[in-house]
N, C-alpha and C positions, 0 to 999 in steps of 0.2 A: 228210781230216778224218773222225774217227769219228762215227757217227750218234748223235744225242741224241733223247731223248723229252722233249717240252716239256709239263709239267703246269700251265702258267701259267693263272691264273683269268681273264686277259684284260689286254691283247691276247693272243689265244690261237692255238693251232696252226691252220693252214689246210691244206686238202687238197693234197697234193703235185701231183696233176694240174692243179689250178687255178694253182698257182705256176708250173708249167712252161708252161702255156698263156699266162699273163700275160707270162712271160719271152719267149716266141716272138713275141708281139704288141706288146712294149713299145715298139719303135722305130717300127713302122708298123702301125697297126690296119687290117686288111682292105685292105692295099695303098694306104692313104691317104697314106703318107709322114709321118704324124703319130702320136705316142703319144696314147692317150686322155687323158693328163694335159695335153696341149697343145691339144686341139681345143675349139672353142666349145661351150658347153652348149646353144646354140641351133641347132647344126648338125644336119643330117639323120642323120648317123652317130650322134651321141650320142642323138638322139631315139629311134632304134631301140634303143639300149642300154637306156634307162630304160623304154621300153615293154615290151621283152622281159623285163626284170627284174620288172616288175609282173605281167605275164602268168604268169610262172613261179611267183612267190610265191602268186598267186591259186590256181593249180592245186595247188601243194604243200599249202597250208593249207585248201583248199576255201572260199575267201573268197566270201561271197555278193555278188551284184551291187549290193546296197544299202549296201555298205561302200566307202569310199575308202581307197586306199593312198597314204601320203605318205612321201617320202624326205627327211628333215630332218637338221638338225645340232644340236649342243649336247649330245649324249649323252642317255642316259635321265634324267640329273639335271635337264636343262632341262624335261623332261616333268613333273617334280615340281611345277613352277610352271605350265606350260601347261595341265595338266588342270584345276586349280581356277580358273585365269583364264578358261578357256573354258566350263567346265561347272558351276562352283560358284556358284550364285545365292544360296542361303540356308544350306544345311546339308549337310555331306559326312561320310560314314562311312569309317573306315579300319580295316584289320586290321594290328596290329603283330606281325610275325613275325620281326623281326631288324633289323640295322643299316640296310639300304636302305629298309625301310618306315618306320623312324624318321625318316630324312631326308625322305622324301616327306611325312610328317605335319608335320614342322617347316616345310617350305616352304608347305604349305597353310595353316598357322596364321598365316602372314605376310599372307594376303589379307584385307583389311579387309572387314567385314560378312559374312564366311563363318564359320559355326560349324562347328568340326571335332570330331567325336566318335570316339574309339577304341572300337569295338564288340566287339573281341576281341583278346586279347593272350596270348602265351606267354612273356612276360618272366619271370614268377614261376617258370616251369619252366626258366629259363636258355636259352630259345629252342632247347631240345632236341627240339622237335616243332612242328608248325604247330597253331595253336589251332582249336578248334571254332568255326565261325562261325554265330551265331544268325540266324534269319530276322528281318531288320531292319524297322523301321517304313518304310512306303512313301512317306514325305514327304522322304526323303533325295534329294539331287540325284544322288548316285552312291555306290557302295561301291568302295574301292580295295584291291587285294591285290597282294602280290608272289608270283608263282607258284613261284619257286625262289629260295631264299636262298643266294646264292653263298658267303657267309662262314660261315654256320652249318650249311649242308649239309642243309637241309630243303625239302620240296616239297609244294605242293597239286597232287595228281594229277587231282582233279576240281574243277570250278568250283562254288562255293557257290550255292545258290538265293537269288536276290535279288528274286524277283517282278518287279515293273515297274521296279525301280530299276536303272539301268545299272551293270553290273559293269566296272570298270576294272582292267586287269592290267599290271603291270610284268613282262614275260617275258624280260628281258634275258639271263638265263643258261640258259633252257631252251626258247626259241622254236625250232621246227623239230626238237627232239630228243624231244619227247613229243607225242602226239596230243591236241589240244583241239578242241572245236567252236567256231569263231569266233562263231557266232550266239549262244553263251552269254554273250558279252561285248559291251559297248557300245563299248569302246576297248581296244586292245592296243598297247603300245609296247615297244620293245627297242633297246638299244644293239647295234651290229652286231659288236662286237669279240670275241664268244665263239663263236657258231655261224654267223655270216653273212659276215663279212669284216673288213676293217681298221677301226680306230678312225676316227671322224669321221662315220659315217653312223648315223642313227637311223631305225628303221622305226616308223611309226604307222599302225594300221589302225582306222578310225573309222566307226561307223554314221552314215549321212547325216543322220538326224534330230537328231544331236548336234552338227552343224556349224552355227555361226552363232547359238547360243543367247545368247551375250554378245559384246560387242565389247571385246577386251582392250586394254590401254594401248598396245600396239605391233602394227603390221602383221605383223612377223616372228613374233610369238607367237600369231597368229590362225589357227586351223585353216581358217577359211573363205577367208582370203587365200591360204594355202598350197594348198588344194584347188582354188580357182578358177584358180590359176596352174600347176596340175599339178606341184607341187614345184619350179617354176622361177621363183619370185618373185625370188630372187637366185641367184647361182651356187651350185649344189648341189655336194656332194663327189663330183665326177664319177668319179674313179678308184675310190673306195670302192664306188660304185654298180655300176661295171663289174665289179669283183671279186665283188660280191654276186651279180651275174647268173651269173658262172661257177660260183660255189658252188651256186646254185639248179640249174643244169644238172647239176652233179656229183651233187647229191642226187636229182634226178629220175632220172638214169641208175642210181643205186643201188636205186631202187624206191620212193622217196618217204619221207615221215615215218614211216609205219607200219613200214617196213622198217628204217629207222635206229633207231627205238625198240627193236626187237628186238635189234639189235646193241648199243645202249647198255645194255639190260638185262643182256645177257650179260657185257659188260665190268664193269658195276657189281657183278653177282652174284659174279663171280670175286674181286673185291677185297674185298667185304664178307665172303665166306667165309674169305678169308685172315686178315682182321682177327679175325673171331669165333672161329676155331679156334686162334688164337694165344694163347700165354701171356704175350706181351709187349705186344701192341697192343690198344687199345680204341677203340670208336667212341662219341662223345658224343651221338649222335643216336638217338632212339627208332625202332625198326624200321619202324613204319608210316609215318613221315615221311621216311625216308631218300631223299636226292637221288640221281638217276642221274648227274648231271653234276659235282657238287662233293662230294667225299668226305673229310671231316676224320677224322684218327685220331691217336693219340698213344701214348707209352709210359708216361705218368704220371711221367716223370723229365725235367725240362727240359734237363738237360745231355745226357742220352741222345738226346733229340729233336734237339738242336743237332748232335750228332755224326752222327745219322742223315742229316740234311739235307746236311751237308758231304760225307759219304762217298757219298751218293746222287749228288750233283752230280759228284763225281770219276768215278763210274761211268756218267755220261751221262744220269742221271735228274734233270732240272733243274726249278727253280721249284716245289719241294715244300714250302717253308716255309709253315706255316699262318698265317692272319691273326693279327695281334697280339692281337685281342680274344678269340680262341679258343685260340691256341697250337698246339703240336704240328705236324702235317703236314697238307697238303691236296692231294689229287690231283684235278685238274679234267679230266674225261673227256668233252670236248665231241665233237660229231659227227665231226670230222676226226681225233680222237685214235685211233690204231690199237690193235687188240686185242693186237698183239705188244708194245706198250709197257706194257700192263697186266700181261702175263705176265712181262715183264722186271722190273717193279717188285715183283711177288710173289716172284720168285726172289731179288731183292736183300733183301727183307724177311725171308725165311726164313734167308738166310745171316747177315744182321745179327743176328737173334735168337739163332742158334747161337753167334755170336761173343760176344754180350752175356752169354749163359749161361756160356760158357767163362771169361769175365773174372771171374765170381763163383765 
């Protein structure tokens, strides 16, 4: 089978060494005669897996001791509801920077007695940049942002100053790929299927003083219940947590988040240079907001875009079709995506452009 490069926005490419390690241990984890998928989540073996996963994540992100790390389910989309259910007592502020923040806003608006205010938006600019976030009134329960907009390809590289108001961040598509100070945030959440592991696991990092502020309608949706039970209130996504642990080990061996950010910047810079120096391709994103992990581009000819995606797939460059709301193409360059894949894409882009010019 010829090698392929997978540009999927998620579920996304995983490190090959992680997949090989999982394959080796699939039938018998540490000589137990059981797969991780088969063992009890209450067993000593799995307890060591989840504890090691947490310790590694704490080390990689520099998570302070007054933050809890939770391994939950329901995807980042469930956090759109869990955040306001747990933290929204009176009034919540949101930044609208794209499709996923709109969904977070919509879910918060369903919470009765919670006033939801959009304090900044880049919708009028077509979400081609992240908006400037003003210093907000200090009576908000929290301010919510999406640090990286997977669909639109824009990023907040620095956390806005919120004073005493807790900053909540959906980091689903750039957690562990760029350096952030966890202490700048009250709560960080992320679906695992982009930079962490398989779909099914959601990471929540929450400052302890924000746990137990309210009692939600369901124990499963209560951060306090989940924290008190160390993410084992019910059966967690055991295999996804195991793979996450292997990914954390892989990332630590590479040199950590600062090192992978350098690699991600190199990958992104190569692709943006190819786009910007081309006469065929354009980027819809303003330079200062450009994502390192999700890079949309287009030819400004929908039929040509369609042909590009088809021919790229035939050449082993798969999942390059852009989101329907943006169009064109999108290359997702998560941590595990190799530099060689970016170079292969650029070589294809150059040849495609020559062919397109020849056709005219």
